[in-house]
C-alpha positions in Angstrom: -27.6 53.7 41.5 -24.1 53.3 42.6 -24.9 49.6 42.9 -25.9 49.3 39.2 -22.7 50.8 37.9 -20.9 48.2 39.7 -22.7 45.5 38.0 -22.2 47.2 34.9 -18.8 47.8 35.6 -18.6 43.8 36.5 -20.4 43.0 33.1 -17.9 45.2 31.2 -15.0 43.3 32.9 -16.6 40.1 32.5 -17.1 40.5 28.6 -13.9 41.5 28.3 -12.5 38.5 30.0 -14.6 36.3 28.0 -13.3 38.2 24.8 -9.5 37.8 25.9 -10.0 34.0 26.6 -11.9 33.7 23.3 -8.8 35.3 21.8 -6.2 33.3 23.3 -7.8 30.1 22.5 -8.3 31.1 19.1 -4.9 32.1 18.4 -3.8 28.7 19.9 -6.0 26.8 17.4 -4.3 28.8 14.6 -1.0 27.6 16.0 -2.0 24.1 16.2 -3.1 24.5 12.4 -0.1 26.1 11.3 2.0 23.4 13.0 0.1 20.6 11.8 0.9 22.3 7.9 4.3 22.5 8.7 4.6 18.7 10.0 7.0 17.1 7.7 5.5 14.6 5.5 7.1 11.2 4.2 9.4 11.9 1.4 8.7 9.2 -1.6 12.1 7.6 -0.8 10.9 7.4 2.9 7.7 5.9 2.1 9.7 3.4 -0.1 11.9 2.4 2.5 8.7 2.0 5.2 7.0 -0.1 2.8 9.8 -2.7 2.2 10.7 -2.5 6.2 7.2 -3.2 6.8 6.8 -6.4 4.1 10.3 -7.9 5.5 8.8 -7.6 9.0 5.9 -9.2 8.4 3.7 -6.1 9.1 1.6 -6.7 6.0 -1.5 -4.8 6.6 0.9 -1.6 7.8 2.9 -2.1 4.4 -0.2 -2.3 1.9 -1.6 0.8 3.9 1.1 2.9 2.1 0.3 1.9 -1.4 -2.7 2.2 -3.5 -3.8 -1.1 -1.9 -5.0 0.5 1.3 -8.8 0.2 0.3 -8.2 -3.6 -0.2 -6.5 -4.2 3.1 -8.3 -1.9 5.4 -11.7 -4.0 5.4 -10.1 -7.5 5.5 -11.0 -9.7 8.1 -8.3 -11.4 10.5 -9.0 -14.6 8.7 -8.8 -13.2 5.4 -5.4 -11.7 6.1 -4.2 -15.1 7.2 -5.6 -16.6 3.8 -3.6 -14.1 1.8 -0.7 -14.7 4.3 1.2 -17.1 2.3 0.9 -15.0 -0.8 2.5 -11.9 1.0 5.3 -13.8 2.5 6.2 -15.0 -0.9 6.2 -11.5 -1.8 8.3 -10.4 1.3 11.1 -13.3 0.5 11.7 -11.4 -2.6 12.6 -7.9 -1.0 16.3 -7.5 -0.2 17.4 -7.1 3.4 19.1 -3.8 2.7 17.0 -1.6 0.1 19.3 1.2 -1.5 17.6 4.3 -3.0 19.6 5.7 -5.8 17.4 8.5 -6.8 14.1 10.5 -6.5 11.9 12.4 -9.2 8.9 14.3 -8.4 6.8 15.8 -11.0 3.6 17.7 -9.8 1.4 14.6 -8.1 3.6 11.7 -9.2 6.9 10.6 -8.2 9.6 7.8 -9.1 11.9 6.4 -6.8 14.8 4.1 -8.0 15.6 1.3 -6.1 19.0 -0.8 -6.6 18.2 -4.5 -6.9 21.4 -6.7 -5.6 22.4 -9.3 -8.1 20.6 -12.7 -7.9 20.1 -15.7 -9.8 17.7 -13.9 -12.4 19.7 -10.8 -12.5 23.6 -11.4 -13.1 24.0 -7.8 -12.4 22.8 -4.6 -10.1 20.1 -3.0 -11.5 17.9 0.1 -10.6 14.0 -0.7 -10.4 11.8 2.6 -10.4 8.8 2.4 -8.1 6.1 4.8 -9.2 4.2 6.8 -6.3 1.5 9.5 -6.3 0.5 12.1 -3.9 -3.2 11.1 -2.4 -4.3 14.2 -0.2 -0.8 15.4 0.7 0.4 12.1 1.2 2.7 9.4 -1.0 1.6 6.0 -1.7 2.9 3.8 -3.8 1.2 2.8 -7.1 -0.3 5.1 -10.1 -3.6 6.8 -10.2 -5.0 4.5 -12.8 -4.6 1.5 -10.8 -5.6 3.0 -7.7 -9.1 3.7 -9.4 -9.3 -0.1 -10.0 -8.4 -1.1 -6.3 -10.6 1.6 -5.3 -13.7 0.2 -7.1 -13.0 -3.4 -5.9 -12.4 -2.5 -2.4 -11.7 -5.7 0.0 -12.3 -7.9 -2.5 -9.4 -6.9 -4.8 -7.1 -9.3 -2.9 -9.5 -12.0 -2.3 -10.2 -11.8 -6.3 -6.4 -12.0 -7.2 -6.2 -14.7 -4.9 -9.1 -17.1 -6.6 -7.8 -15.9 -10.1 -4.0 -17.1 -9.4 -5.2 -20.2 -7.9 -8.0 -21.1 -11.2 -4.6 -20.5 -13.3 -2.9 -22.8 -11.4 -5.7 -25.2 -11.7 -6.0 -24.2 -15.4 -2.3 -25.2 -15.8 -2.5 -28.4 -13.8 -5.3 -29.7 -15.8 -3.5 -28.6 -19.2 -0.3 -30.6 -17.8 -2.6 -33.6 -17.1 -4.3 -33.1 -20.3 -1.0 -33.4 -22.4 0.5 -36.3 -20.1 -2.9 -38.3 -20.6 -2.9 -37.4 -24.8 1.2 -38.7 -24.6 0.3 -41.7 -23.0 -2.9 -42.5 -24.9 -0.5 -41.8 -27.9 2.0 -44.0 -26.8 -0.3 -46.8 -25.9 -2.0 -46.8 -29.1 1.2 -46.3 -31.0 2.7 -49.6 -29.1 -0.5 -51.5 -30.1 -0.3 -50.8 -33.5 3.4 -51.4 -34.1 3.0 -54.9 -32.8 3.0 -57.8 -35.3 -0.5 -59.2 -35.5 
């Protein structure tokens, strides 16, 4: 009987030790969860600054991932990104080296960040451009909810379709100019023939 008391006492200590370890692990888990919730999220102004910086550094996938266009770039292959690079570089070239934030307004799940745009040929005076952001799953991203729905619907085809549409417009403009030029040339030729004395 004395031996079985030892085993019973050992079993109770073992259960006690397991309970202490479980409480410790549970407390650690809660601590990690709490610290994760208290970790500072980027403000809308921080997101805008980081977006412009990534664009200037030609880190296009990183930049677009801070916007509603994240679903459009996530699935792109390296070849597709390369096809879009020229258009992305054109957009990046328009971004000034220094981006100055002049203000920020937050209202529920939307925010507006005001960016000071320096003087250029097209803007003879300094202006402030609003950048709209939406809070998506606790993270601020550039864009609006309405546009975000359209991008999510099109997914990775969004930029590729936009590129096709843009080039289609370029071709239409070229054909219109060519038709106008051909019509003008044909009209001039007819006019010259009709004005010659017989």
